Short mmCIF file of the C-alpha atoms (twelve columns), coordinates in Angstrom:
data_MODEL
# 
_entry.id   MODEL 
# 
loop_
_atom_site.group_PDB 
_atom_site.id 
_atom_site.type_symbol 
_atom_site.label_atom_id 
_atom_site.label_alt_id 
_atom_site.label_comp_id 
_atom_site.label_asym_id 
_atom_site.label_seq_id 
_atom_site.Cartn_x 
_atom_site.Cartn_y 
_atom_site.Cartn_z 
_atom_site.pdbx_PDB_model_num 
ATOM 1   C CA . MET A 1   16.908 84.990 64.108 1 
ATOM 2   C CA . ASN A 2   14.991 85.750 61.495 1 
ATOM 3   C CA . ILE A 3   16.780 89.208 61.661 1 
ATOM 4   C CA . LEU A 4   20.110 87.695 61.566 1 
ATOM 5   C CA . ILE A 5   19.644 85.442 58.875 1 
ATOM 6   C CA . LYS A 6   18.217 88.012 55.909 1 
ATOM 7   C CA . ALA A 7   21.130 90.708 57.227 1 
ATOM 8   C CA . ARG A 8   22.875 87.362 56.408 1 
ATOM 9   C CA . PHE A 9   21.250 85.835 53.627 1 
ATOM 10  C CA . PRO A 10  19.377 88.745 51.544 1 
ATOM 11  C CA . MET A 11  19.751 86.567 48.385 1 
ATOM 12  C CA . LEU A 12  18.116 83.233 48.873 1 
ATOM 13  C CA . LEU A 13  15.245 84.701 51.788 1 
ATOM 14  C CA . ASN A 14  14.228 87.638 48.845 1 
ATOM 15  C CA . ARG A 15  13.055 84.601 46.623 1 
ATOM 16  C CA . LEU A 16  11.851 81.805 49.515 1 
ATOM 17  C CA . THR A 17  7.730  80.556 49.518 1 
ATOM 18  C CA . PRO A 18  6.350  79.836 52.988 1 
ATOM 19  C CA . GLU A 19  6.290  76.361 52.395 1 
ATOM 20  C CA . ALA A 20  10.208 76.352 51.845 1 
ATOM 21  C CA . MET A 21  10.611 77.886 54.536 1 
ATOM 22  C CA . SER A 22  11.398 75.372 57.119 1 
ATOM 23  C CA . ILE A 23  14.242 72.879 55.127 1 
ATOM 24  C CA . THR A 24  15.691 76.471 54.790 1 
ATOM 25  C CA . TRP A 25  15.800 77.710 58.700 1 
ATOM 26  C CA . LYS A 26  17.044 73.756 59.347 1 
ATOM 27  C CA . LEU A 27  20.397 74.397 57.762 1 
ATOM 28  C CA . PHE A 28  20.861 77.708 57.740 1 
ATOM 29  C CA . THR A 29  19.920 79.035 60.835 1 
ATOM 30  C CA . VAL A 30  22.584 76.678 62.132 1 
ATOM 31  C CA . LEU A 31  25.780 77.873 59.402 1 
ATOM 32  C CA . ALA A 32  24.299 81.968 60.403 1 
ATOM 33  C CA . LEU A 33  25.303 81.073 64.063 1 
ATOM 34  C CA . ILE A 34  28.724 80.089 63.258 1 
ATOM 35  C CA . LEU A 35  28.805 83.392 60.305 1 
ATOM 36  C CA . LEU A 36  28.829 85.737 61.455 1 
ATOM 37  C CA . PRO A 37  30.395 85.619 64.884 1 
ATOM 38  C CA . GLY A 38  31.757 88.965 65.032 1 
ATOM 39  C CA . ARG A 39  28.133 91.306 63.393 1 
ATOM 40  C CA . ALA A 40  26.110 88.956 65.559 1 
ATOM 41  C CA . LEU A 41  26.672 86.845 68.543 1 
ATOM 42  C CA . ALA A 42  30.094 88.298 69.390 1 
ATOM 43  C CA . GLY A 43  30.415 85.716 72.425 1 
ATOM 44  C CA . GLY A 44  30.803 82.834 69.409 1 
ATOM 45  C CA . LYS A 45  33.647 81.142 68.614 1 
ATOM 46  C CA . ALA A 46  32.895 79.828 64.916 1 
ATOM 47  C CA . ASN A 47  35.160 80.748 62.631 1 
ATOM 48  C CA . HIS A 48  34.993 78.092 60.475 1 
ATOM 49  C CA . VAL A 49  32.284 75.073 59.043 1 
ATOM 50  C CA . VAL A 50  33.128 72.275 57.301 1 
ATOM 51  C CA . VAL A 51  30.193 70.107 56.203 1 
ATOM 52  C CA . VAL A 52  31.125 66.767 55.962 1 
ATOM 53  C CA . VAL A 53  28.646 64.260 53.620 1 
ATOM 54  C CA . TRP A 54  28.520 60.662 53.991 1 
ATOM 55  C CA . ASP A 55  26.641 59.518 50.663 1 
ATOM 56  C CA . GLY A 56  23.810 57.255 51.212 1 
ATOM 57  C CA . MET A 57  24.357 56.687 54.558 1 
ATOM 58  C CA . ARG A 58  22.146 55.513 57.042 1 
ATOM 59  C CA . PRO A 59  21.408 56.428 60.819 1 
ATOM 60  C CA . ASP A 60  21.053 53.055 61.962 1 
ATOM 61  C CA . PHE A 61  24.601 51.795 60.581 1 
ATOM 62  C CA . VAL A 62  26.239 54.517 63.054 1 
ATOM 63  C CA . THR A 63  28.356 52.450 66.087 1 
ATOM 64  C CA . ARG A 64  31.264 52.052 68.482 1 
ATOM 65  C CA . GLU A 65  32.610 49.717 65.870 1 
ATOM 66  C CA . ASN A 66  32.041 51.189 62.487 1 
ATOM 67  C CA . THR A 67  31.895 54.561 63.618 1 
ATOM 68  C CA . PRO A 68  34.326 56.121 65.501 1 
ATOM 69  C CA . ASN A 69  34.915 59.092 64.702 1 
ATOM 70  C CA . LEU A 70  31.865 60.419 64.582 1 
ATOM 71  C CA . MET A 71  30.186 58.789 67.498 1 
ATOM 72  C CA . ARG A 72  33.411 61.263 69.382 1 
ATOM 73  C CA . LEU A 73  32.122 63.897 67.660 1 
ATOM 74  C CA . ALA A 74  28.207 63.325 68.227 1 
ATOM 75  C CA . ALA A 75  28.942 63.362 71.637 1 
ATOM 76  C CA . GLN A 76  30.977 66.448 71.393 1 
ATOM 77  C CA . GLY A 77  27.676 67.652 70.097 1 
ATOM 78  C CA . VAL A 78  24.185 68.293 68.946 1 
ATOM 79  C CA . GLU A 79  22.833 64.896 67.662 1 
ATOM 80  C CA . PHE A 80  19.495 65.433 64.808 1 
ATOM 81  C CA . THR A 81  16.936 62.646 65.208 1 
ATOM 82  C CA . LYS A 82  14.450 63.724 63.122 1 
ATOM 83  C CA . HIS A 83  16.220 64.787 59.661 1 
ATOM 84  C CA . HIS A 84  15.004 63.076 55.850 1 
ATOM 85  C CA . PRO A 85  16.262 64.264 52.898 1 
ATOM 86  C CA . VAL A 86  13.023 65.613 50.161 1 
ATOM 87  C CA . TYR A 87  11.316 63.548 47.528 1 
ATOM 88  C CA . ILE A 88  12.606 62.114 45.934 1 
ATOM 89  C CA . SER A 89  15.373 61.054 48.474 1 
ATOM 90  C CA . THR A 90  18.408 60.820 45.358 1 
ATOM 91  C CA . THR A 91  22.091 62.724 45.210 1 
ATOM 92  C CA . GLU A 92  21.368 65.138 42.896 1 
ATOM 93  C CA . VAL A 93  18.119 66.101 44.102 1 
ATOM 94  C CA . ASN A 94  19.119 66.242 48.373 1 
ATOM 95  C CA . GLY A 95  22.568 68.097 46.755 1 
ATOM 96  C CA . THR A 96  20.851 70.852 45.895 1 
ATOM 97  C CA . ALA A 97  18.647 71.272 48.893 1 
ATOM 98  C CA . LEU A 98  21.513 71.296 50.709 1 
ATOM 99  C CA . SER A 99  23.247 73.837 49.230 1 
ATOM 100 C CA . THR A 100 19.593 76.417 48.444 1 
ATOM 101 C CA . GLY A 101 18.126 75.684 51.259 1 
ATOM 102 C CA . MET A 102 14.739 75.070 48.480 1 
ATOM 103 C CA . TYR A 103 12.886 71.938 48.034 1 
ATOM 104 C CA . PRO A 104 12.741 70.520 45.026 1 
ATOM 105 C CA . GLY A 105 10.230 72.273 42.954 1 
ATOM 106 C CA . GLU A 106 11.623 75.704 44.288 1 
ATOM 107 C CA . SER A 107 15.452 74.510 43.166 1 
ATOM 108 C CA . GLY A 108 14.924 73.342 39.267 1 
ATOM 109 C CA . ILE A 109 16.632 69.790 40.081 1 
ATOM 110 C CA . VAL A 110 13.651 67.143 40.693 1 
ATOM 111 C CA . GLY A 111 15.409 64.236 40.161 1 
ATOM 112 C CA . ASN A 112 19.011 62.733 38.830 1 
ATOM 113 C CA . LYS A 113 18.251 62.225 35.749 1 
ATOM 114 C CA . GLU A 114 16.076 64.307 33.548 1 
ATOM 115 C CA . PHE A 115 14.271 64.825 30.128 1 
ATOM 116 C CA . ARG A 116 15.545 68.384 29.061 1 
ATOM 117 C CA . PRO A 117 14.479 68.847 24.984 1 
ATOM 118 C CA . GLY A 118 16.944 72.133 25.308 1 
ATOM 119 C CA . ILE A 119 19.825 69.996 26.332 1 
ATOM 120 C CA . ASP A 120 19.040 67.179 24.651 1 
ATOM 121 C CA . PRO A 121 16.344 66.461 22.553 1 
ATOM 122 C CA . SER A 122 16.819 62.251 22.363 1 
ATOM 123 C CA . ASN A 123 17.439 61.303 25.453 1 
ATOM 124 C CA . LYS A 124 17.953 61.723 29.503 1 
ATOM 125 C CA . VAL A 125 19.995 64.278 31.332 1 
ATOM 126 C CA . LEU A 126 22.222 63.919 34.168 1 
ATOM 127 C CA . MET A 127 21.741 66.448 35.745 1 
ATOM 128 C CA . GLU A 128 25.363 66.909 37.499 1 
ATOM 129 C CA . GLU A 129 27.107 66.528 34.256 1 
ATOM 130 C CA . LEU A 130 28.957 69.503 33.632 1 
ATOM 131 C CA . GLU A 131 27.462 69.778 29.722 1 
ATOM 132 C CA . ALA A 132 23.786 69.620 30.686 1 
ATOM 133 C CA . VAL A 133 25.054 72.043 33.076 1 
ATOM 134 C CA . ARG A 134 26.804 74.540 31.003 1 
ATOM 135 C CA . ASN A 135 24.038 74.092 28.409 1 
ATOM 136 C CA . GLY A 136 21.498 74.362 31.085 1 
ATOM 137 C CA . ASP A 137 22.686 77.626 32.096 1 
ATOM 138 C CA . LYS A 138 23.279 78.861 28.863 1 
ATOM 139 C CA . LEU A 139 19.331 78.233 27.549 1 
ATOM 140 C CA . THR A 140 18.646 79.074 31.305 1 
ATOM 141 C CA . GLY A 141 20.424 83.215 31.455 1 
ATOM 142 C CA . GLY A 142 22.161 81.407 34.633 1 
ATOM 143 C CA . HIS A 143 19.524 79.488 35.649 1 
ATOM 144 C CA . TYR A 144 20.183 76.422 35.850 1 
ATOM 145 C CA . LEU A 145 19.476 76.264 39.335 1 
ATOM 146 C CA . GLU A 146 16.756 78.666 39.895 1 
ATOM 147 C CA . ARG A 147 17.711 79.550 43.694 1 
ATOM 148 C CA . PRO A 148 21.679 80.460 44.456 1 
ATOM 149 C CA . THR A 149 23.163 78.710 46.765 1 
ATOM 150 C CA . LEU A 150 25.182 79.223 50.254 1 
ATOM 151 C CA . ALA A 151 28.410 79.437 48.297 1 
ATOM 152 C CA . GLU A 152 27.188 81.703 45.500 1 
ATOM 153 C CA . ILE A 153 26.087 83.991 48.675 1 
ATOM 154 C CA . LEU A 154 29.512 83.632 50.725 1 
ATOM 155 C CA . HIS A 155 30.855 85.071 47.766 1 
ATOM 156 C CA . ASN A 156 28.757 87.754 47.122 1 
ATOM 157 C CA . GLU A 157 29.375 88.694 50.959 1 
ATOM 158 C CA . GLY A 158 33.344 88.822 50.063 1 
ATOM 159 C CA . MET A 159 34.485 85.377 51.907 1 
ATOM 160 C CA . ARG A 160 35.757 82.169 50.253 1 
ATOM 161 C CA . THR A 161 34.627 78.262 50.207 1 
ATOM 162 C CA . VAL A 162 36.128 74.986 49.552 1 
ATOM 163 C CA . ILE A 163 34.081 71.989 48.168 1 
ATOM 164 C CA . ALA A 164 35.215 69.435 47.925 1 
ATOM 165 C CA . GLY A 165 33.642 65.783 46.226 1 
ATOM 166 C CA . ALA A 166 34.025 63.000 44.993 1 
ATOM 167 C CA . LYS A 167 31.111 62.743 43.091 1 
ATOM 168 C CA . GLY A 168 30.115 65.575 40.491 1 
ATOM 169 C CA . VAL A 169 26.984 66.047 42.271 1 
ATOM 170 C CA . VAL A 170 29.380 68.670 43.922 1 
ATOM 171 C CA . LEU A 171 29.428 70.999 40.863 1 
ATOM 172 C CA . LEU A 172 25.427 72.002 41.493 1 
ATOM 173 C CA . GLU A 173 27.164 73.727 44.744 1 
ATOM 174 C CA . ASP A 174 29.034 76.270 42.912 1 
ATOM 175 C CA . ARG A 175 29.277 75.908 39.226 1 
ATOM 176 C CA . ALA A 176 30.334 78.811 37.411 1 
ATOM 177 C CA . ALA A 177 33.419 79.023 35.201 1 
ATOM 178 C CA . ARG A 178 36.057 81.338 37.022 1 
ATOM 179 C CA . PRO A 179 39.070 83.541 36.828 1 
ATOM 180 C CA . GLY A 180 42.163 81.608 38.660 1 
ATOM 181 C CA . ASN A 181 41.667 84.784 41.911 1 
ATOM 182 C CA . ALA A 182 38.353 83.329 42.623 1 
ATOM 183 C CA . LEU A 183 36.804 83.228 45.694 1 
ATOM 184 C CA . GLY A 184 35.372 79.670 45.686 1 
ATOM 185 C CA . ILE A 185 37.187 76.108 44.553 1 
ATOM 186 C CA . ASN A 186 35.284 73.309 43.447 1 
ATOM 187 C CA . LEU A 187 36.663 70.521 42.903 1 
ATOM 188 C CA . PHE A 188 34.491 67.682 41.624 1 
ATOM 189 C CA . ALA A 189 35.070 63.835 40.587 1 
ATOM 190 C CA . GLY A 190 39.045 64.471 39.599 1 
ATOM 191 C CA . GLU A 191 38.224 68.256 38.212 1 
ATOM 192 C CA . VAL A 192 38.277 71.682 39.652 1 
ATOM 193 C CA . LEU A 193 37.794 75.548 38.647 1 
ATOM 194 C CA . PRO A 194 39.335 77.408 38.447 1 
ATOM 195 C CA . ASN A 195 41.408 75.155 36.034 1 
ATOM 196 C CA . GLU A 196 44.396 76.338 37.255 1 
ATOM 197 C CA . HIS A 197 44.447 74.216 39.896 1 
ATOM 198 C CA . ALA A 198 44.396 70.991 38.263 1 
ATOM 199 C CA . ARG A 199 47.947 70.135 37.754 1 
ATOM 200 C CA . GLN A 200 49.298 71.982 41.312 1 
ATOM 201 C CA . LEU A 201 46.553 68.777 42.109 1 
ATOM 202 C CA . THR A 202 46.909 65.990 40.173 1 
ATOM 203 C CA . GLY A 203 51.312 66.602 40.447 1 
ATOM 204 C CA . LEU A 204 51.205 66.376 44.405 1 
ATOM 205 C CA . LEU A 205 48.156 63.435 44.139 1 
ATOM 206 C CA . GLY A 206 48.215 61.939 41.061 1 
ATOM 207 C CA . GLN A 207 45.705 61.453 38.685 1 
ATOM 208 C CA . PHE A 208 41.972 61.305 39.675 1 
ATOM 209 C CA . PRO A 209 41.317 57.614 40.249 1 
ATOM 210 C CA . ALA A 210 39.428 55.515 37.950 1 
ATOM 211 C CA . GLN A 211 35.400 54.143 38.614 1 
ATOM 212 C CA . GLY A 212 35.540 51.498 40.549 1 
ATOM 213 C CA . LEU A 213 33.414 49.005 42.549 1 
ATOM 214 C CA . ASP A 214 33.717 50.655 45.311 1 
ATOM 215 C CA . GLY A 215 34.727 54.574 45.526 1 
ATOM 216 C CA . LEU A 216 36.887 54.295 48.872 1 
ATOM 217 C CA . ALA A 217 40.355 55.698 46.331 1 
ATOM 218 C CA . ARG A 218 37.983 58.183 45.116 1 
ATOM 219 C CA . ASP A 219 36.641 59.067 48.764 1 
ATOM 220 C CA . LEU A 220 40.605 58.781 49.814 1 
ATOM 221 C CA . TRP A 221 41.748 61.157 46.921 1 
ATOM 222 C CA . THR A 222 38.660 63.864 46.795 1 
ATOM 223 C CA . MET A 223 40.233 63.806 51.350 1 
ATOM 224 C CA . HIS A 224 43.609 63.962 50.899 1 
ATOM 225 C CA . ALA A 225 43.391 66.708 48.518 1 
ATOM 226 C CA . LEU A 226 41.297 68.670 50.312 1 
ATOM 227 C CA . VAL A 227 42.991 68.408 53.765 1 
ATOM 228 C CA . GLY A 228 46.657 69.216 51.733 1 
ATOM 229 C CA . PRO A 229 46.347 71.697 48.677 1 
ATOM 230 C CA . LEU A 230 42.997 72.623 49.361 1 
ATOM 231 C CA . TRP A 231 43.618 73.745 52.891 1 
ATOM 232 C CA . TYR A 232 47.340 74.366 52.414 1 
ATOM 233 C CA . ASN A 233 46.742 78.548 52.241 1 
ATOM 234 C CA . GLY A 234 44.366 78.266 54.998 1 
ATOM 235 C CA . VAL A 235 41.135 77.030 56.020 1 
ATOM 236 C CA . PRO A 236 38.533 79.230 54.652 1 
ATOM 237 C CA . PRO A 237 34.887 79.902 56.316 1 
ATOM 238 C CA . PHE A 238 32.995 77.313 54.314 1 
ATOM 239 C CA . SER A 239 34.423 73.991 53.320 1 
ATOM 240 C CA . LEU A 240 32.305 71.258 52.077 1 
ATOM 241 C CA . LEU A 241 33.818 67.480 51.945 1 
ATOM 242 C CA . TRP A 242 31.270 64.939 49.840 1 
ATOM 243 C CA . LEU A 243 32.046 60.809 50.185 1 
ATOM 244 C CA . SER A 244 30.912 58.521 47.714 1 
ATOM 245 C CA . GLU A 245 30.940 56.118 50.106 1 
ATOM 246 C CA . PRO A 246 28.732 54.040 51.432 1 
ATOM 247 C CA . ASP A 247 26.776 55.209 48.457 1 
ATOM 248 C CA . ARG A 248 28.601 53.044 46.005 1 
ATOM 249 C CA . SER A 249 29.588 49.708 47.930 1 
ATOM 250 C CA . GLN A 250 25.769 49.784 48.746 1 
ATOM 251 C CA . HIS A 251 24.412 50.054 44.819 1 
ATOM 252 C CA . GLU A 252 26.876 47.073 44.668 1 
ATOM 253 C CA . THR A 253 26.935 45.361 47.525 1 
ATOM 254 C CA . GLY A 254 23.712 45.987 49.605 1 
ATOM 255 C CA . PRO A 255 23.800 48.205 52.807 1 
ATOM 256 C CA . GLY A 256 24.809 46.137 55.753 1 
ATOM 257 C CA . SER A 257 27.438 43.691 53.004 1 
ATOM 258 C CA . ALA A 258 30.984 43.192 54.342 1 
ATOM 259 C CA . ALA A 259 31.800 45.428 51.929 1 
ATOM 260 C CA . SER A 260 29.226 48.042 52.675 1 
ATOM 261 C CA . ILE A 261 30.734 48.513 56.824 1 
ATOM 262 C CA . ALA A 262 34.271 48.670 56.126 1 
ATOM 263 C CA . ALA A 263 33.283 51.583 52.957 1 
ATOM 264 C CA . ILE A 264 31.027 53.594 56.013 1 
ATOM 265 C CA . ARG A 265 34.594 52.457 58.317 1 
ATOM 266 C CA . HIS A 266 36.238 54.440 54.888 1 
ATOM 267 C CA . SER A 267 34.591 57.361 55.380 1 
ATOM 268 C CA . ASP A 268 34.786 57.766 59.090 1 
ATOM 269 C CA . GLU A 269 38.305 57.289 58.675 1 
ATOM 270 C CA . ALA A 270 37.896 60.096 56.062 1 
ATOM 271 C CA . LEU A 271 36.190 61.937 58.928 1 
ATOM 272 C CA . GLY A 272 39.050 61.326 61.372 1 
ATOM 273 C CA . ARG A 273 41.637 62.825 59.198 1 
ATOM 274 C CA . VAL A 274 38.988 66.225 58.677 1 
ATOM 275 C CA . LEU A 275 38.977 66.527 62.699 1 
ATOM 276 C CA . ALA A 276 42.815 65.580 63.040 1 
ATOM 277 C CA . CYS A 277 44.150 68.639 59.896 1 
ATOM 278 C CA . LEU A 278 41.924 70.805 61.787 1 
ATOM 279 C CA . ASP A 279 43.810 70.530 64.619 1 
ATOM 280 C CA . GLU A 280 47.647 70.092 62.999 1 
ATOM 281 C CA . LYS A 281 45.765 73.951 62.074 1 
ATOM 282 C CA . SER A 282 44.732 74.313 65.798 1 
ATOM 283 C CA . LEU A 283 41.363 75.388 64.609 1 
ATOM 284 C CA . ARG A 284 39.349 72.836 65.828 1 
ATOM 285 C CA . THR A 285 37.931 75.120 68.780 1 
ATOM 286 C CA . GLU A 286 36.850 77.795 65.928 1 
ATOM 287 C CA . THR A 287 35.532 74.863 63.663 1 
ATOM 288 C CA . ASP A 288 31.518 73.647 63.354 1 
ATOM 289 C CA . VAL A 289 31.543 70.043 61.563 1 
ATOM 290 C CA . ILE A 290 28.651 69.145 60.165 1 
ATOM 291 C CA . VAL A 291 28.162 65.899 59.054 1 
ATOM 292 C CA . VAL A 292 25.124 64.688 57.296 1 
ATOM 293 C CA . SER A 293 23.839 62.231 54.212 1 
ATOM 294 C CA . ASP A 294 22.002 63.162 51.253 1 
ATOM 295 C CA . HIS A 295 19.597 60.446 51.596 1 
ATOM 296 C CA . GLY A 296 19.305 56.634 53.221 1 
ATOM 297 C CA . PHE A 297 19.195 52.926 51.278 1 
ATOM 298 C CA . SER A 298 16.791 50.475 51.288 1 
ATOM 299 C CA . THR A 299 16.828 46.940 49.715 1 
ATOM 300 C CA . VAL A 300 14.879 46.867 46.325 1 
ATOM 301 C CA . ASP A 301 14.791 42.651 45.346 1 
ATOM 302 C CA . GLN A 302 13.121 44.107 41.797 1 
ATOM 303 C CA . ASN A 303 12.776 46.872 39.953 1 
ATOM 304 C CA . ALA A 304 9.517  47.601 37.597 1 
ATOM 305 C CA . GLU A 305 10.229 48.729 33.596 1 
ATOM 306 C CA . VAL A 306 8.095  51.038 33.131 1 
ATOM 307 C CA . ALA A 307 8.257  51.725 29.728 1 
ATOM 308 C CA . GLU A 308 7.543  47.982 28.565 1 
ATOM 309 C CA . ALA A 309 4.679  47.680 31.035 1 
ATOM 310 C CA . LEU A 310 2.834  50.954 29.107 1 
ATOM 311 C CA . ARG A 311 3.766  49.298 25.980 1 
ATOM 312 C CA . ALA A 312 2.126  46.390 27.125 1 
ATOM 313 C CA . ASN A 313 -1.019 48.259 27.473 1 
ATOM 314 C CA . GLY A 314 -1.385 50.271 24.014 1 
ATOM 315 C CA . PHE A 315 1.132  53.136 24.765 1 
ATOM 316 C CA . HIS A 316 4.021  54.339 23.089 1 
ATOM 317 C CA . SER A 317 6.823  54.577 25.159 1 
ATOM 318 C CA . TYR A 318 10.192 54.789 25.418 1 
ATOM 319 C CA . ARG A 319 13.655 55.722 27.161 1 
ATOM 320 C CA . THR A 320 14.916 57.115 24.045 1 
ATOM 321 C CA . VAL A 321 13.514 59.687 21.385 1 
ATOM 322 C CA . PRO A 322 12.760 57.740 18.165 1 
ATOM 323 C CA . VAL A 323 14.903 59.090 15.886 1 
ATOM 324 C CA . SER A 324 11.412 59.652 13.582 1 
ATOM 325 C CA . GLY A 325 10.769 61.986 16.556 1 
ATOM 326 C CA . ALA A 326 8.048  62.629 18.853 1 
ATOM 327 C CA . GLN A 327 4.714  62.134 18.754 1 
ATOM 328 C CA . LYS A 328 1.488  63.612 20.349 1 
ATOM 329 C CA . SER A 329 0.999  61.761 23.738 1 
ATOM 330 C CA . ASP A 330 4.140  59.847 23.487 1 
ATOM 331 C CA . ILE A 331 5.310  58.883 26.888 1 
ATOM 332 C CA . MET A 332 9.440  59.446 27.570 1 
ATOM 333 C CA . VAL A 333 10.139 57.482 30.471 1 
ATOM 334 C CA . VAL A 334 13.187 58.198 33.071 1 
ATOM 335 C CA . GLY A 335 13.774 56.143 35.989 1 
ATOM 336 C CA . ASN A 336 15.733 57.872 38.894 1 
ATOM 337 C CA . GLY A 337 15.805 54.409 41.102 1 
ATOM 338 C CA . GLY A 338 12.812 53.714 43.331 1 
ATOM 339 C CA . SER A 339 10.944 56.812 41.077 1 
ATOM 340 C CA . VAL A 340 9.890  56.900 37.581 1 
ATOM 341 C CA . PHE A 341 9.123  60.165 35.540 1 
ATOM 342 C CA . LEU A 342 6.452  60.350 32.934 1 
ATOM 343 C CA . TYR A 343 7.139  62.875 29.559 1 
ATOM 344 C CA . VAL A 344 4.375  63.347 27.553 1 
# 
């Protein structure tokens, strides 16, 4: 198996450290088995891989009532019971881990929000925003992510990809500017690369919905974009659909709430539509569908105000660098959910 994967993913494996091998095998062993039917596995049937991410989904909410499509899919396939997110368990960090097969220390993305003074000398940076990504690549000679992503590797092998996400995190999966005839299409939070596809998408689906208390409308729009215009000329070897639910609803109302359960059912319906589209195209038997979450969810009663606590104990700490500039031993505090970064 090692020889098989190296033959397909030389760019990635040449850069792997021993401690990063485990996560890489877990992700790419499955993908290599699927994407090499003609070369190494003559008896294989799968010519396509479709990954569906339910952002913030917890396994204990997978039930016949909440997720009938997912339950049926699991009964027909394989269920992984001992997987877990990388630390920190936030969306951009785990989205990058899924796309590169690398832990955060190797991929270069360690938080949803980081302090990158080369990009912004005063404020935290949202790591998935297009401006930050572009400026980060300019500063690093194209190494905003320090390792190649699966989409980039496949493009180098001449294979097409389609990525569609209701959230900006999927920009990190395939971020390069590109011409209209590029091998990869990336739809991220209503924006699209190549830009030439934007008019077609909005003409067929209308404008990308505005942000609301839940992500249902954005998920629906993105799912329809994938199974409609983005798959119109055929399903490529690799596709990714990233849904914003149940993450959005759980942030607003907590895990297990009526709104969050409704969001889970909505994500299951989106999965059902993807499967139905594959059936309609007579591709179901030659497609492997992988459903995964980037992280789970827990109830938080109170946040720690770290910057204030540091100031109360004699430190010069802040969340935004003062106009006068940073001084020696100052502490810049950047919160990432249950984790806090301190830049000294």
